[in-house]
C-alpha positions in Angstrom: 84.5 129.7 63.1 81.5 131.3 61.6 78.6 132.9 63.6 75.1 133.5 62.4 73.4 136.7 63.4 69.6 137.3 63.3 68.6 140.7 61.7 65.0 141.8 62.1 62.8 144.6 61.0 64.3 144.7 57.5 62.3 146.8 54.9 60.6 144.5 52.4 62.4 146.1 49.5 65.9 145.3 50.9 67.9 142.8 48.9 70.4 140.3 50.2 73.2 142.2 48.5 72.1 145.5 50.2 72.0 143.8 53.6 75.5 142.4 53.1 76.9 145.7 52.0 75.3 147.6 54.9 76.8 145.3 57.6 80.2 144.9 55.8 81.0 148.4 57.2 81.4 146.6 60.6 83.3 143.5 59.5 83.5 140.9 56.8 80.1 139.3 56.0 80.4 135.8 54.5 76.8 135.6 53.5 73.4 137.3 53.9 70.0 135.6 53.6 66.6 137.2 53.7 63.7 134.9 54.5 60.8 135.0 52.1 57.3 133.6 52.0 57.0 130.4 50.0 53.7 131.3 48.3 54.5 134.9 47.3 58.2 135.2 47.4 57.8 138.4 49.4 60.3 139.2 52.2 59.2 138.3 55.7 61.1 141.3 57.1 64.0 139.4 58.7 67.1 137.5 57.8 70.5 136.1 58.8 74.1 137.1 58.4 77.1 134.8 58.6 80.2 136.5 59.9 83.6 135.4 61.3 83.7 135.1 65.1 85.9 138.1 65.7 83.5 140.3 63.6 80.4 139.1 65.4 81.3 141.3 68.4 
């Protein structure tokens, strides 16, 4: 099973790869997604991580 974790207060300059790398210290990160504004493409300051159930704890 996979769990999705909300991550808030992300600096606008953070990339999805940096987010994934940072949290991989605590377990395997399947994917990382930073939400962006449609009109500008700029980060909205939050995103989501997908991790295995046992790593979500």
